[in-house]
DRENLO-597662 format. One record per residue (C-alpha): x, z, y; residue number from 1; chain. Coordinates in pm, whole numbers, plus 50000, padded with zeros to 5 digits. Each point is the difference from the previous one (the first is absolute). Last residue first. Layout:
% DRENLO-597662
      X      Z      Y    i  ch
      X      Z      Y  NUM   A
...
% end
This chain:
% DRENLO-597662
      X      Z      Y    i  ch
  58241  52083  54342  631   A
  50312  49806  50089  630   A
  49940  49759  49719  629   A
  49644  49927  50122  628   A
  50123  49948  50357  627   A
  50269  49756  49886  626   A
  49737  49798  49811  625   A
  49756  49999  50293  624   A
  50272  49882  50238  623   A
  50103  49722  49763  622   A
  49637  49886  49960  621   A
  49940  50009  50375  620   A
  50313  49794  50063  619   A
  49891  49742  49744  618   A
  49663  49970  50171  617   A
  50160  49957  50342  616   A
  50242  49737  49870  615   A
  49713  49810  49835  614   A
  49797  50016  50320  613   A
  50297  49889  50211  612   A
  50057  49707  49763  611   A
  49626  49906  50018  610   A
  50017  50001  50379  609   A
  50320  49791  49996  608   A
  49834  49744  49772  607   A
  49720  49936  50253  606   A
  49663  49889  49847  605   A
  49783  50260  50182  604   A
  49867  50195  49698  603   A
  50003  50335  50179  602   A
  49704  49892  50208  601   A
  49788  49977  49681  600   A
  50035  50373  49955  599   A
  49801  50055  50318  598   A
  49723  49760  49898  597   A
  49994  50150  49650  596   A
  49946  50344  50147  595   A
  49717  49873  50220  594   A
  49827  49830  49707  593   A
  50052  50305  49778  592   A
  49828  50213  50260  591   A
  49722  49746  50059  590   A
  49923  49983  49627  589   A
  49992  50376  49972  588   A
  49777  50023  50306  587   A
  49764  49733  49862  586   A
  49960  50183  49669  585   A
  49977  50348  50150  584   A
  49768  49887  50279  583   A
  49788  49794  49759  582   A
  49941  50313  49793  581   A
  49969  50241  50289  580   A
  49840  49817  50292  579   A
  49810  49710  49845  578   A
  49912  50162  49670  577   A
  49920  50335  50159  576   A
  49775  49823  50252  575   A
  49833  49796  49724  574   A
  49945  50318  49800  573   A
  49844  50168  50301  572   A
  49780  49698  50068  571   A
  49883  50001  49638  570   A
  49926  50372  50010  569   A
  49809  49958  50326  568   A
  49796  49714  49852  567   A
  49937  50193  49681  566   A
  49876  50297  50197  565   A
  49782  49765  50199  564   A
  49848  49863  49681  563   A
  50018  50313  49785  562   A
  49930  50299  50222  561   A
  49812  49849  50294  560   A
  49828  49718  49812  559   A
  49926  50208  49692  558   A
  49852  50276  50214  557   A
  49786  49752  50194  556   A
  49888  49843  49671  555   A
  49899  50340  49864  554   A
  49831  50101  50323  553   A
  49720  50187  49823  552   A
  49873  49661  49880  551   A
  49945  49890  50362  550   A
  49626  50057  49968  549   A
  50086  50337  49848  548   A
  50194  50097  50314  547   A
  49706  49911  50220  546   A
  49770  50206  49780  545   A
  50242  50294  50001  544   A
  50022  49992  50381  543   A
  49622  49997  50023  542   A
  49781  49695  50048  541   A
  50033  49700  50228  540   A
  49659  49873  49900  539   A
  49984  49704  49761  538   A
  49822  49700  50148  537   A
  49668  49883  49860  536   A
  49874  50359  49999  535   A
  49843  50126  49675  534   A
  49655  50140  50075  533   A
  49967  50369  49913  532   A
  49844  50172  49701  531   A
  50200  49818  49734  530   A
  50342  49962  50159  529   A
  50092  50344  50139  528   A
  49757  50233  49826  527   A
  50011  49791  49682  526   A
  50381  50015  49994  525   A
  49996  50377  50047  524   A
  49744  50042  49724  523   A
  50187  49779  49754  522   A
  50321  50197  50052  521   A
  49829  50339  49979  520   A
  49805  49900  49688  519   A
  50316  49878  49826  518   A
  50192  50314  50094  517   A
  49722  50216  49854  516   A
  50002  49785  49686  515   A
  50375  50051  49964  514   A
  49959  50377  50035  513   A
  49735  49999  49729  512   A
  50218  49792  49769  511   A
  50292  50236  50056  510   A
  49781  50301  49925  509   A
  49863  49838  49683  508   A
  50351  49918  49878  507   A
  50094  50367  50040  506   A
  50244  50104  50269  505   A
  50337  50176  49965  504   A
  50118  49704  49791  503   A
  50263  50053  49733  502   A
  50128  49672  49865  501   A
  49829  49802  49724  500   A
  50296  49797  49878  499   A
  50006  49635  49893  498   A
  50242  49748  49853  497   A
  50048  49656  50150  496   A
  50028  49782  49688  495   A
  49815  50195  49730  494   A
  49760  50134  50270  493   A
  49873  49659  50110  492   A
  49705  49950  49758  491   A
  49921  50370  49961  490   A
  49967  50035  50378  489   A
  49787  49686  50019  488   A
  49769  50132  49726  487   A
  49952  50339  50161  486   A
  49680  50024  49794  485   A
  49813  49824  50276  484   A
  50238  49956  50294  483   A
  50100  49636  49956  482   A
  49644  49868  49964  481   A
  49880  50231  50279  480   A
  50263  49860  50234  479   A
  49934  49635  49923  478   A
  49619  50004  50021  477   A
  49918  49955  50369  476   A
  50310  49828  50134  475   A
  50020  49790  49683  474   A
  49644  49880  50060  473   A
  50093  49922  50360  472   A
  50297  49798  49874  471   A
  49769  49786  49788  470   A
  49758  49951  50292  469   A
  50280  49899  50238  468   A
  50139  49755  49744  467   A
  49651  49841  49976  466   A
  49950  49991  50381  465   A
  50291  49766  50078  464   A
  49943  49724  49745  463   A
  49628  50057  50062  462   A
  50016  49880  50360  461   A
  50011  50249  50292  460   A
  49687  50140  50165  459   A
  49928  49896  50356  458   A
  50092  50102  50352  457   A
  49940  49731  50264  456   A
  50285  50051  50245  455   A
  49959  49861  50353  454   A
  50212  49699  50091  453   A
  50088  49986  50371  452   A
  50355  49876  49955  451   A
  50153  50341  50080  450   A
  49767  50164  49748  449   A
  49634  50083  50058  448   A
  49917  50372  49974  447   A
  49922  50236  49715  446   A
  49847  50339  50074  445   A
  49709  50021  49758  444   A
  49823  50334  50017  443   A
  50092  50295  49781  442   A
  50124  49987  49642  441   A
  50216  49770  49785  440   A
  50336  49975  50171  439   A
  50030  50292  50241  438   A
  49828  50238  49759  437   A
  50207  49910  49694  436   A
  50332  49999  50185  435   A
  49922  50338  50160  434   A
  49895  50138  49662  433   A
  50342  49889  49871  432   A
  50174  50170  50294  431   A
  49821  50332  49962  430   A
  49993  50032  49620  429   A
  50372  49927  49991  428   A
  50061  50264  50268  427   A
  49824  50261  49787  426   A
  50187  49899  49683  425   A
  50331  50005  50188  424   A
  49932  50358  50105  423   A
  49947  50087  49635  422   A
  50328  49833  49899  421   A
  50189  50177  50278  420   A
  49852  50334  49891  419   A
  50102  49935  49639  418   A
  50354  49916  50107  417   A
  50030  50310  50219  416   A
  49834  50233  49746  415   A
  50213  49865  49715  414   A
  50324  50037  50197  413   A
  49913  50358  50088  412   A
  49980  50091  49634  411   A
  49849  49789  49726  410   A
  50030  49633  49908  409   A
  49643  50042  49872  408   A
  49876  49957  50358  407   A
  50139  49646  50002  406   A
  49864  49936  49649  405   A
  49647  50092  50116  404   A
  50032  49761  50295  403   A
  50127  49727  49766  402   A
  49712  50056  49757  401   A
  49752  49983  50288  400   A
  50142  49660  50092  399   A
  49944  49856  49650  398   A
  49653  50131  49919  397   A
  49829  49962  50337  396   A
  50177  49669  50060  395   A
  49821  49845  49703  394   A
  49642  50085  50095  393   A
  49805  50299  49867  392   A
  50019  50213  50312  391   A
  50102  49806  50314  390   A
  50379  50002  50024  389   A
  50050  49825  50335  388   A
  50148  49699  49817  387   A
  49709  49966  49758  386   A
  49728  50021  50264  385   A
  50169  49727  50201  384   A
  50044  49780  49692  383   A
  49629  50041  49931  382   A
  49923  49906  50360  381   A
  50218  49690  49981  380   A
  49804  49887  49694  379   A
  49663  50077  50159  378   A
  50078  49849  50341  377   A
  50169  49691  49858  376   A
  49696  49937  49784  375   A
  49761  50056  50294  374   A
  50180  49778  50255  373   A
  49753  49927  50282  372   A
  49806  50327  50011  371   A
  50308  50212  49924  370   A
  50175  49832  50294  369   A
  49841  50234  50256  368   A
  50314  50026  50213  367   A
  50303  49776  50045  366   A
  50185  49938  50326  365   A
  50141  50353  50025  364   A
  50127  49945  49645  363   A
  50259  49756  50133  362   A
  50103  49767  49714  361   A
  49815  49679  50096  360   A
  50078  49726  49748  359   A
  49690  49799  50096  358   A
  49771  50293  49916  357   A
  49879  49908  49649  356   A
  50349  49951  49860  355   A
  50118  50309  50189  354   A
  49735  50208  49827  353   A
  50098  49851  49664  352   A
  50365  50078  50072  351   A
  49908  50359  50075  350   A
  49813  50011  49669  349   A
  50307  49861  49824  348   A
  50201  50276  50163  347   A
  49751  50266  49897  346   A
  49973  49870  49644  345   A
  50379  49995  49963  344   A
  50002  50357  50133  343   A
  49726  50113  49762  342   A
  50142  49858  49680  341   A
  50374  50043  50052  340   A
  49936  50348  50137  339   A
  49852  50090  49662  338   A
  50323  49881  49836  337   A
  50237  50172  50242  336   A
  49791  50316  49986  335   A
  50054  50013  49625  334   A
  50369  49919  50043  333   A
  50056  50293  50236  332   A
  49775  50215  49779  331   A
  50223  49942  49698  330   A
  50320  50087  50188  329   A
  49853  50312  50167  328   A
  50086  50316  49810  327   A
  50285  49826  49817  326   A
  50182  49959  50333  325   A
  49836  50103  50327  324   A
  50176  49712  50173  323   A
  49775  49751  49819  322   A
  49694  50176  50143  321   A
  50135  49975  50355  320   A
  50090  49635  49939  319   A
  49644  49932  49885  318   A
  49845  50178  50298  317   A
  50233  49807  50232  316   A
  49878  49680  49834  315   A
  49657  50103  50124  314   A
  50125  50051  50355  313   A
  50188  49671  50025  312   A
  49698  49823  49854  311   A
  49770  50161  50257  310   A
  50227  49891  50282  309   A
  49970  49647  49862  308   A
  49621  50041  49984  307   A
  49993  50069  50373  306   A
  50233  49703  50045  305   A
  49755  49777  49813  304   A
  49701  50112  50209  303   A
  50182  49955  50332  302   A
  49860  50283  50215  301   A
  50276  50238  49895  300   A
  49985  50362  50119  299   A
  49910  50197  49688  298   A
  50222  49794  49771  297   A
  50311  50123  50182  296   A
  49903  50361  49930  295   A
  49943  49923  49631  294   A
  50332  49818  49969  293   A
  50199  50289  50146  292   A
  49810  50262  49801  291   A
  50066  49830  49666  290   A
  50353  49917  50117  289   A
  50100  50359  50080  288   A
  49869  50127  49664  287   A
  50167  49722  49801  286   A
  50336  50035  50176  285   A
  49988  50378  49955  284   A
  49914  49963  49631  283   A
  50290  49758  49946  282   A
  50242  50229  50187  281   A
  49901  50288  49770  280   A
  50058  49777  49698  279   A
  50348  49921  50132  278   A
  50077  50370  50019  277   A
  49868  50047  49647  276   A
  50241  49740  49855  275   A
  49986  50015  49618  274   A
  49631  49914  49988  273   A
  50074  49714  50241  272   A
  50235  49830  49753  271   A
  49773  50037  49696  270   A
  49702  49886  50209  269   A
  50161  49665  50083  268   A
  49688  49806  49891  267   A
  49793  50228  50225  266   A
  50222  49935  50302  265   A
  50026  49624  49944  264   A
  49625  49964  49933  263   A
  49919  50176  50329  262   A
  50234  49763  50182  261   A
  49846  49693  49835  260   A
  49644  50096  50097  259   A
  50044  49861  50352  258   A
  50090  49657  49862  257   A
  49738  49937  49735  256   A
  49641  50099  49942  255   A
  49839  50137  50312  254   A
  50187  49950  50326  253   A
  50200  49688  49916  252   A
  49721  49819  49818  251   A
  49725  50100  50243  250   A
  50213  49911  50303  249   A
  50089  49667  49840  248   A
  49631  49930  49940  247   A
  49951  50063  50376  246   A
  50235  49720  50110  245   A
  50325  50134  50150  244   A
  50011  50164  50342  243   A
  49901  50328  49831  242   A
  50371  50045  49921  241   A
  50036  50141  50353  240   A
  49838  50323  49885  239   A
  50234  50034  49702  238   A
  50333  49927  50167  237   A
  50043  50338  50176  236   A
  49998  50213  49686  235   A
  50372  50044  49940  234   A
  50028  50361  50126  233   A
  49749  50099  49864  232   A
  49844  49819  49706  231   A
  49920  49630  49984  230   A
  49989  49974  49618  229   A
  50278  49741  49972  228   A
  50231  50159  50256  227   A
  49927  50364  49921  226   A
  50050  49929  49629  225   A
  50351  49867  50063  224   A
  50087  50309  50202  223   A
  49856  50212  49720  222   A
  50227  49827  49749  221   A
  50295  50082  50225  220   A
  49884  50361  50015  219   A
  49971  50012  49620  218   A
  50353  49865  49945  217   A
  50151  50253  50241  216   A
  49798  50285  49848  215   A
  50107  49899  49649  214   A
  50366  50011  50111  213   A
  49957  50342  50159  212   A
  49812  50136  49700  211   A
  50290  49909  49774  210   A
  49937  49759  49716  209   A
  49939  50112  49640  208   A
  49619  50016  50032  207   A
  49990  49642  50125  206   A
  50163  49879  49678  205   A
  49678  49917  49814  204   A
  49834  49851  50310  203   A
  50297  49775  50072  202   A
  50038  49899  49634  201   A
  49635  49891  49969  200   A
  49952  49840  50342  199   A
  50300  49767  49992  198   A
  50233  50049  50298  197   A
  50317  50070  49807  196   A
  50327  50191  50017  195   A
  49810  50321  50070  194   A
  50149  50118  50329  193   A
  50180  49690  50130  192   A
  49711  49781  49886  191   A
  49737  50230  50144  190   A
  50182  50018  50334  189   A
  50007  49618  50014  188   A
  49626  49986  49925  187   A
  49925  50260  50269  186   A
  50208  49802  50254  185   A
  49796  49686  49923  184   A
  49674  50192  50030  183   A
  50097  50147  50337  182   A
  50104  49659  50130  181   A
  49657  49877  49901  180   A
  49847  50258  50233  179   A
  50186  49856  50297  178   A
  49917  49648  49884  177   A
  49634  50101  50010  176   A
  50019  50046  50375  175   A
  50152  49653  50036  174   A
  49742  49816  49789  173   A
  49702  50177  50152  172   A
  50127  49926  50350  171   A
  50072  49637  49917  170   A
  49649  49954  49866  169   A
  49846  50174  50302  168   A
  50195  49776  50240  167   A
  49882  49683  49824  166   A
  49642  50128  50004  165   A
  50013  50094  50370  164   A
  50150  49661  50090  163   A
  49701  49825  49841  162   A
  50111  49667  49852  161   A
  50140  50216  49720  160   A
  49656  50032  49842  159   A
  50158  50097  49668  158   A
  50215  50264  50170  157   A
  49855  50291  49804  156   A
  49995  49780  49689  155   A
  50358  49871  50011  154   A
  50148  50338  50092  153   A
  49791  50170  49730  152   A
  50129  49751  49744  151   A
  50363  50069  50097  150   A
  49957  50378  49988  149   A
  49821  49979  49665  148   A
  50286  49791  49865  147   A
  50246  50261  50128  146   A
  49830  50272  49795  145   A
  49971  49765  49701  144   A
  50376  49949  50006  143   A
  50053  50373  50058  142   A
  49794  50078  49689  141   A
  50247  49783  49808  140   A
  50281  50219  50133  139   A
  49804  50320  49940  138   A
  49951  49940  49630  137   A
  49706  49938  49767  136   A
  49815  49773  50241  135   A
  49620  49987  49956  134   A
  49901  50153  50335  133   A
  50227  49783  50215  132   A
  49952  49683  49796  131   A
  49624  50040  50042  130   A
  50045  50035  50376  129   A
  50212  49685  50017  128   A
  49750  49799  49793  127   A
  49706  50122  50208  126   A
  50168  49907  50329  125   A
  50103  49659  49868  124   A
  49639  49934  49903  123   A
  49885  50092  50351  122   A
  50271  49777  50149  121   A
  49879  49707  49792  120   A
  49646  50078  50105  119   A
  50102  49969  50365  118   A
  50186  49675  49929  117   A
  49682  49847  49860  116   A
  49798  50125  50299  115   A
  50223  49825  50252  114   A
  49723  49808  50177  113   A
  49790  50314  50037  112   A
  49627  49928  49984  111   A
  49924  50183  49677  110   A
  50237  50291  50066  109   A
  49730  50270  49978  108   A
  49802  49827  49727  107   A
  50284  49946  49754  106   A
  50164  50317  50129  105   A
  49731  50216  49839  104   A
  50091  49859  49658  103   A
  50368  50074  50058  102   A
  49908  50350  50120  101   A
  49807  50055  49677  100   A
  50305  49882  49806   99   A
  50224  50247  50184   98   A
  49759  50286  49930   97   A
  50029  49933  49628   96   A
  50360  49877  49988   95   A
  50152  50279  50207   94   A
  49773  50279  49875   93   A
  50026  49899  49634   92   A
  50378  49968  50020   91   A
  50032  50325  50193   90   A
  49827  50200  49729   89   A
  50204  49823  49734   88   A
  50321  50096  50184   87   A
  49909  50368  49976   86   A
  49866  49994  49643   85   A
  50298  49809  49867   84   A
  50127  49644  50023   83   A
  50375  49962  50045   82   A
  50164  49664  50064   81   A
  50361  49900  49942   80   A
  50214  49753  50192   79   A
  50327  50171  49926   78   A
  50289  50112  50217   77   A
  50323  50084  49820   76   A
  50328  50140  50132   75   A
  50253  50098  49735   74   A
  50199  49682  50053   73   A
  49784  49767  50210   72   A
  49656  49915  49856   71   A
  49721  49904  50243   70   A
  49648  49883  49913   69   A
  49990  50081  49633   68   A
  49685  49841  49863   67   A
  49629  50051  49932   66   A
  49964  50358  49881   65   A
  49639  50111  49962   64   A
  49934  50373  49975   63   A
  49660  50151  49922   62   A
  49923  50367  50066   61   A
  49672  50129  49861   60   A
  50150  50176  49700   59   A
  49971  50364  50113   58   A
  49634  49959  50101   57   A
  49909  49865  49656   56   A
  49919  49630  49993   55   A
  49670  49810  50017   54   A
  49968  50070  50371   53   A
  50328  49816  50049   52   A
  49859  49686  49836   51   A
  49688  50009  50218   50   A
  50224  50022  50306   49   A
  50207  49706  49878   48   A
  49688  49786  49965   47   A
  49875  50115  50341   46   A
  50335  49908  50157   45   A
  49983  49654  49845   44   A
  49657  49961  50161   43   A
  50140  50111  50337   42   A
  50283  49745  49974   41   A
  49745  49730  49925   40   A
  49805  50109  50309   39   A
  50306  49940  50217   38   A
  50046  49663  49831   37   A
  49636  49909  50062   36   A
  50010  50107  50366   35   A
  50317  49805  50081   34   A
  49876  49687  49823   33   A
  49660  50029  50172   32   A
  50160  50024  50343   31   A
  50222  49700  49926   30   A
  49711  49772  49901   29   A
  49944  49788  50310   28   A
  50350  50045  50145   27   A
  50172  49909  49673   26   A
  50106  49649  50105   25   A
  50145  50164  50308   24   A
  50320  50101  49826   23   A
  50064  50153  49661   22   A
  50293  50216  50108   21   A
  49821  50297  50157   20   A
  49689  49980  49782   19   A
  50180  49936  49672   18   A
  50272  50259  50058   17   A
  49759  50269  50118   16   A
  49765  49935  49708   15   A
  50288  50020  49754   14   A
  50095  50337  50149   13   A
  49635  50108  49972   12   A
  50003  49927  49624   11   A
  50363  50095  49926   10   A
  49962  50362  50102    9   A
  49738  50091  49738    8   A
  50155  49736  49773    7   A
  50308  50227  49973    6   A
  49800  50294  49864    5   A
  49822  49804  49726    4   A
  50298  50015  49764    3   A
  49953  50378  49991    2   A
  49702  49944  49769    1   A
% end
């Protein structure tokens, strides 16, 4: 059965090659080729999943070795794939949600002249992400990691005729290169520490390494995760990535790129378990980011950027859970999967709204759309209820588990992390209710565009609404399906391990506190956006509101510290180069040039001068000899 692992990657990779190299003759059918090959990969994943279910929990790891990639002396790098419960979970999420996004894109990109190329990039994205989660060593994982970065650059900047899209693509690419440097350093440290970068030997020998070395490796892995998963301090690219077509936003934010960092941390559990200081840093990064993203989401009027802040916040929950170690690994992945359903549904719903509103993204120009777009309203509404943790829906089960795990950390750290997670739940309920009210409720507020065309909101075609309906079903039922009988915990536990922790609060108390936060957040949003008319122009707002509109000054900070700091550093280095380095080199050359000019005067061509010189030299030698004898 392990022979089916390679075809999982080969199907979308073949689609990318055919669509990107096949030329315009495939323009009419390219979107169907991309969708069918993505779906084929999902079907293969289902077959492999059924095969794993038929095995005992201890024998659910399949290894497929294809060839030796690099062999130099004792150094070997193999192209080998690993399919276990963790990678299988990601395979089904990537190919399942990815295929639905492909189907949605058929309708969304119907009138785009470069639709074939777009589907080629989507297939390339899936293939790279599958390589990342199926690799059996960190070097092969790095290849998939870079492939995801390339595909995201191509998709975010797909409409490169827009300067904002081209800039956003470059920004995402450059910020992620910082994180990628962390992964490359971690791999080099692994090789010098363990003599290999294959998962099995690294995890087996992790217990023999010093805590300092494991901490260094873990922090570099965290840096990589911060880049891909848009965590503080490498989060600035995520909001700008909304410049890409909406299906790209759904793919990046729900099923692929931003989940890669969480996968890397959980896959490297053996390393993080031996580095408690690094785990503490992971939890701090997750807690700060979940609040950071939630606050930013509260002030955005662009519907996609509001959801981008939401993604940053929800991934923060996952990173927080992953930093808790065996207490939270399973719940990090559980929330990742449920988030894949409701966040993909929310982004596709936002795209449906834009499709019916002439690509308008400003929620202040929406209002009352539930009457014109009933399917979009219902599916988006179910995703909204899921993400705020409404009882019975998927987010209720997965996010509550993370909050419980945070308190179970114990001590002051547990209270701080649990309190941050609860506060994040309240803010999530506020900003998502704000999005819901501004978009689907109240009076219509849309205006004619610059060319005088007034939007005529209408429901999207079936190729777009069917994926939204399927994702809405997952948003409703996914959490309960995983939670009943702790089936998801039992599924992942052989790979990630699990510990109960020691929570000072009962599960019922945590759930009650979460529900109170939910009600407070919804109530505040209703008081501000439900009971009052929404102004067409955003009011100036408080200092915090103005800061949130500017992404809490993250770009300003980066510009001052990194851009201008880099400019000053470069100028300083240029000055040192010109004055010190060039000064030494040029001064030495000038000194020897002057000396040679003076010595050259001695060579005047007169025999009498040479005779005098020889006589003088001989006299000096005789004098020196007599002096030495006298001494």
